[in-house]
C-alpha positions as CSV (number, residue, x, y, z in Angstrom):
1,M,178.8,67.6,8.3
2,T,176.8,67.0,11.6
3,A,177.5,64.5,14.3
4,A,174.3,62.6,13.0
5,E,175.7,62.2,9.4
6,A,179.3,61.5,10.8
7,I,178.2,58.6,12.9
8,P,176.0,56.1,11.2
9,V,172.8,54.9,12.4
10,P,172.8,51.1,13.5
11,E,172.0,49.3,10.3
12,E,171.5,45.8,11.9
13,S,169.1,47.3,14.4
14,K,167.1,48.9,11.7
15,E,166.5,45.4,10.1
16,Q,164.3,44.4,13.1
17,P,160.9,45.9,13.2
18,L,160.6,48.8,15.6
19,A,158.1,46.9,17.8
20,V,160.5,43.9,18.3
21,R,163.3,46.3,19.2
22,V,161.3,48.2,21.7
23,G,159.9,44.9,23.0
24,A,163.6,43.7,23.5
25,E,164.2,46.9,25.7
26,L,161.2,46.2,27.7
27,V,161.9,42.5,28.5
28,G,165.6,43.2,29.0
29,S,164.9,46.1,31.4
30,F,162.3,44.0,33.3
31,F,164.6,41.2,33.9
32,I,167.7,43.5,34.9
33,C,165.6,45.3,37.3
34,F,163.9,42.3,38.8
35,A,167.3,40.6,39.3
36,I,168.7,43.7,41.0
37,Y,165.8,44.2,43.2
38,T,165.8,40.4,44.3
39,I,169.5,40.5,44.7
40,C,169.3,43.4,47.1
41,T,166.2,42.2,49.0
42,L,168.3,39.0,50.0
43,D,169.7,41.0,52.8
44,A,166.5,40.7,54.7
45,I,167.2,36.9,55.0
46,V,171.1,37.0,54.7
47,S,172.6,39.3,57.1
48,N,175.4,41.5,55.9
49,L,175.2,40.6,52.2
50,N,178.6,41.1,50.7
51,M,178.9,44.3,48.6
52,A,181.2,42.5,46.1
53,F,178.4,39.9,45.5
54,I,175.9,42.6,44.7
55,A,178.3,44.3,42.3
56,L,179.2,41.2,40.6
57,M,175.5,40.0,40.3
58,T,174.4,43.5,39.0
59,G,177.2,43.5,36.3
60,A,176.1,39.9,35.3
61,A,172.5,40.9,35.0
62,Y,173.5,43.6,32.5
63,A,176.1,41.5,30.7
64,V,173.6,38.6,30.1
65,M,170.7,40.8,28.9
66,T,173.1,42.8,26.7
67,L,174.4,39.5,25.2
68,V,170.7,38.2,24.7
69,F,169.2,41.2,23.3
70,G,172.1,43.2,22.0
71,K,171.7,42.2,18.3
72,I,168.1,43.2,18.5
73,S,168.0,46.7,19.9
74,G,171.7,47.2,20.9
75,G,171.1,46.4,24.3
76,Q,170.9,49.7,25.9
77,F,168.4,49.2,29.0
78,N,169.3,52.6,30.5
79,P,167.5,56.0,29.5
80,A,171.0,57.7,29.9
81,V,172.5,55.5,27.3
82,S,169.6,56.0,25.1
83,I,169.8,59.8,25.2
84,A,173.6,59.6,24.4
85,A,172.8,57.4,21.5
86,M,170.2,59.8,20.2
87,L,172.5,62.8,20.7
88,T,175.3,61.2,18.8
89,G,173.1,59.8,16.1
90,K,173.5,56.2,16.8
91,T,169.8,55.8,17.6
92,H,167.0,57.6,15.9
93,V,165.3,60.0,18.1
94,L,161.7,58.3,17.8
95,D,163.3,54.9,18.5
96,G,165.3,56.5,21.4
97,I,162.1,57.9,23.0
98,L,160.3,54.5,22.6
99,Y,163.4,52.7,24.1
100,I,163.2,55.1,27.2
101,I,159.3,54.5,27.5
102,A,160.0,50.6,27.3
103,Q,162.9,50.8,29.8
104,L,160.7,52.6,32.4
105,L,158.0,50.2,32.0
106,G,160.3,47.3,32.4
107,G,161.4,48.9,35.7
108,I,158.0,49.6,36.8
109,G,156.9,46.0,36.1
110,A,159.8,44.5,37.9
111,G,159.0,46.7,40.9
112,A,155.3,45.5,40.7
113,A,156.3,41.9,40.4
114,L,158.5,42.4,43.5
115,R,155.8,44.0,45.4
116,F,153.2,41.2,44.8
117,L,155.7,38.3,44.9
118,L,157.4,38.9,48.2
119,P,155.8,37.4,51.3
120,T,154.7,39.9,54.0
121,S,153.0,39.5,57.3
122,E,152.4,41.8,60.3
123,Q,155.9,40.9,61.6
124,V,157.7,41.3,58.1
125,P,156.0,44.1,56.3
126,F,157.0,45.2,52.8
127,K,159.3,47.7,54.3
128,S,161.6,45.1,55.6
129,W,162.4,43.8,52.2
130,L,163.3,47.4,50.8
131,S,166.2,48.6,52.8
132,L,168.8,47.8,50.0
133,A,166.5,47.7,47.0
134,V,165.5,51.3,47.3
135,N,168.0,54.0,46.0
136,G,168.5,57.1,48.3
137,F,171.1,59.2,50.1
138,D,171.5,60.7,53.4
139,K,168.9,59.2,55.8
140,A,167.8,56.9,52.9
141,S,171.5,55.6,52.3
142,I,172.1,52.1,53.2
143,S,175.0,53.2,55.2
144,Y,172.9,55.5,57.4
145,S,172.6,53.4,60.5
146,T,176.2,52.8,60.6
147,L,177.2,56.3,60.0
148,S,174.6,58.0,62.2
149,S,176.2,56.3,65.2
150,L,179.4,58.2,64.5
151,G,177.5,61.6,63.6
152,L,178.1,61.2,59.9
153,S,176.0,60.9,56.9
154,F,176.3,60.6,53.0
155,G,174.9,63.9,51.8
156,I,173.5,65.1,48.5
157,T,176.7,66.3,47.2
158,L,178.7,63.0,47.5
159,A,175.6,61.2,46.1
160,V,175.6,63.5,43.0
161,V,179.4,63.1,42.4
162,V,179.4,59.3,42.9
163,E,176.4,58.8,40.5
164,L,177.8,61.2,38.0
165,I,181.1,59.5,37.8
166,A,179.4,56.0,37.7
167,G,177.3,57.4,34.9
168,L,180.2,58.6,32.7
169,I,181.9,55.3,33.0
170,I,178.8,53.5,32.0
171,V,177.6,55.7,29.1
172,A,181.2,56.1,27.7
173,T,181.6,52.2,27.7
174,A,178.2,52.0,25.9
175,M,179.1,54.4,23.4
176,R,182.5,53.0,22.9
177,G,181.0,49.4,22.2
178,M,178.2,50.4,20.1
179,G,179.6,49.6,16.6
180,E,178.7,51.1,13.4
181,R,176.2,48.4,12.9
182,G,174.8,49.0,16.3
183,A,174.8,45.3,17.3
184,S,176.5,44.4,20.6
185,N,178.8,41.5,20.5
186,T,180.3,39.3,23.4
187,K,183.1,41.8,24.2
188,H,180.6,44.7,24.5
189,A,178.4,42.7,26.7
190,I,181.4,41.9,29.0
191,A,182.4,45.6,28.9
192,M,178.9,46.6,29.9
193,G,178.8,44.2,32.8
194,L,182.2,45.4,34.0
195,A,181.1,48.9,33.8
196,Y,177.9,48.4,35.9
197,A,179.9,46.3,38.4
198,V,182.4,49.1,38.8
199,G,179.6,51.7,39.1
200,T,177.9,49.6,41.8
201,T,181.1,49.4,43.7
202,I,181.5,53.2,43.5
203,T,178.0,54.2,44.4
204,Y,176.4,51.3,46.5
205,P,177.5,52.5,50.0
206,V,176.3,56.1,49.2
207,T,173.1,55.6,47.2
208,G,172.5,51.9,46.7
209,A,173.7,52.0,43.2
210,A,171.0,53.5,41.1
211,L,173.1,54.0,37.9
212,N,170.0,53.7,35.7
213,P,166.8,56.0,36.1
214,A,164.5,53.1,35.0
215,R,165.9,50.9,37.9
216,A,165.6,53.7,40.4
217,T,162.1,54.6,39.3
218,G,160.7,51.3,39.2
219,I,161.2,50.4,42.9
220,A,160.6,54.1,44.2
221,I,157.1,53.9,43.0
222,F,156.1,50.8,45.0
223,A,158.2,51.9,48.0
224,Q,156.5,55.2,48.4
225,N,154.4,55.5,51.5
226,Q,155.8,52.4,53.1
227,G,157.4,53.9,56.1
228,L,161.0,54.3,54.9
229,N,163.5,56.9,56.4
230,E,162.8,59.1,53.3
231,E,160.3,58.9,50.5
232,P,161.9,57.6,47.5
233,L,160.0,59.8,45.1
234,Q,161.4,63.0,46.7
235,Q,165.0,61.8,46.2
236,L,164.3,60.2,42.6
237,W,165.4,63.3,40.8
238,V,169.0,62.8,41.7
239,F,169.1,59.5,39.9
240,W,167.5,61.0,36.8
241,I,169.7,64.3,36.6
242,C,173.1,62.6,37.3
243,P,172.9,59.8,34.5
244,V,171.2,62.5,32.1
245,L,174.1,65.0,32.7
246,A,176.6,62.2,32.2
247,A,175.1,61.2,28.8
248,A,175.2,64.7,27.7
249,V,178.8,65.3,28.7
250,V,179.8,61.9,26.8
251,A,177.7,62.8,23.8
252,L,179.2,66.3,23.6
253,V,182.8,64.7,23.7
254,I,181.8,62.5,20.9
255,I,180.4,65.3,18.8
256,V,183.4,67.4,19.5
257,F,185.9,64.8,18.4
258,T,183.8,63.8,15.4
259,M,183.7,67.4,14.1
260,M,187.5,67.7,14.8
261,L,188.2,64.6,12.8
262,S,185.9,65.3,9.8
263,P,188.0,68.1,8.4
264,N,191.1,65.8,8.5
265,K,189.2,63.2,6.7
266,K,188.0,65.6,4.1
267,N,191.4,67.0,3.6
268,A,193.0,63.4,3.3
269,K,190.2,62.6,0.5
270,A,191.1,65.8,-1.1
271,D,194.8,65.0,-1.1
272,E,194.0,61.6,-2.3
273,G,191.9,63.1,-5.2
274,D,194.6,65.6,-6.0
275,D,197.2,62.9,-6.2
276,A,195.0,60.8,-8.4
277,Q,194.2,63.6,-10.8
278,G,198.1,64.5,-10.7
279,E,198.8,60.9,-11.6
280,E,196.2,61.0,-14.5
281,S,197.6,64.2,-15.8
282,S,201.0,62.7,-15.8
283,E,199.9,59.7,-17.7
284,T,198.0,61.9,-20.2
285,E,201.1,64.1,-20.9
286,E,203.1,60.9,-21.3
287,D,200.6,59.5,-23.8
288,L,200.5,62.9,-25.6
289,H,204.4,62.9,-25.8
290,A,204.4,59.3,-26.8
291,D,202.0,60.0,-29.6
292,G,204.1,63.0,-30.7
293,E,207.0,60.8,-30.9
294,Q,205.2,58.4,-33.0
295,D,203.9,60.9,-35.5
296,E,207.5,62.3,-36.0
297,Q,208.8,58.8,-36.5
298,D,205.9,58.1,-39.1
299,K,206.8,61.6,-40.8
300,Q,210.4,60.5,-41.1
301,S,209.6,57.2,-42.3
302,D,207.3,58.6,-45.0
303,S,210.1,61.2,-45.9
304,Q,212.7,58.3,-46.3
305,S,210.1,56.2,-48.4
306,D,209.7,59.2,-50.8
307,A,213.4,59.7,-51.2
308,D,214.0,56.1,-52.0
309,E,211.1,56.1,-54.8
310,G,212.8,59.2,-56.2
311,I,216.1,57.5,-56.6
312,E,214.6,54.4,-58.0
313,N,212.9,56.5,-60.7
314,N,215.9,58.3,-61.6
C-alpha cells in the first residue's frame, strides 16, 4: 500500500470545482500577503513597532483566511504546505501545482497593490516603506543596523536554521489538522494562526519572517532595484529552499509512519477475519453435531415405534 492509498484524498474539497478551489487559494493568499506587507510597513510611521504585535497580526491573518476558505480548498496558502499535501496524497498533484501558482499570483498581486497604493515622494521614496516588509538576512536583516554597531550580523546559516525550524512547525501543523475530508475547521484555523505566530517570533529578527515562499516572492519582485542594502531576489532562494525542505521532511515522516502502521492494520484485519472464520466453523460444527443428535433421536424413536407395533400385532 502506497502513502497515497493509505491517506485519503480530501473528499469535501473535491465537491468544489477546481476553479473555485484555485480561486480560494488565490484570494486567500492575496489578503494574507497584503495584510502582512501592510502591517510591516507601519514601522515607517510607527517607530519601534512591537514584534509581538507583528507576530500576532501575522497569525491572525492566516487564521482568518484559513477559517474563511478552509472548507473550499483546505486553506493551504503556502507552497510548502501544498508540496507536503501532494507528497502525502492529501492533494492531487495537478490541484497542488495549480494551488502553488495561485498562491504565487496572490503574493505578487499583494506586492503590486502595496507598490501602487503607498504614497511616495522625493522625501519618502518607496524604499522607506520596505525596511520591514522585505525578507532578507545579513545586511538585509531588520536587525542589521543594530547589530552592525556591535560588529555582528545574522548570516545565512542562522537564517537557514530558523526558517527551517519554523517551516517544520507550520507544515507539521497543517498536515496534522488536514483531516480525512480535507476541510479546515475552527480548531485547525486557530492552530495554523498559532503556528505562524510562533514561526514569526522565531524568524522575524533574523529574516523578517518569510515562512511562506509566496509571501517572500510577492514583495521581493517589487523591492528589487529600490536601493536596499541587498537585492531581495538574490536572497530569495533561501526562502524557497527552507520551506520546501521542511515540507519534504514532514512528508517523509508521515509516509514512513503510514507504511509502518499499514502492516499492523492488515494483520489486525486478518486476525479479525480468522476469528470470524473460526467462530463460523465452530457454529457449523455445533450445527452438525446437533443435527447428528437429532437424527439419532429420530432413529431411536422409529425403532421404538416399530417395536410397539410388533407387540400389538402379537
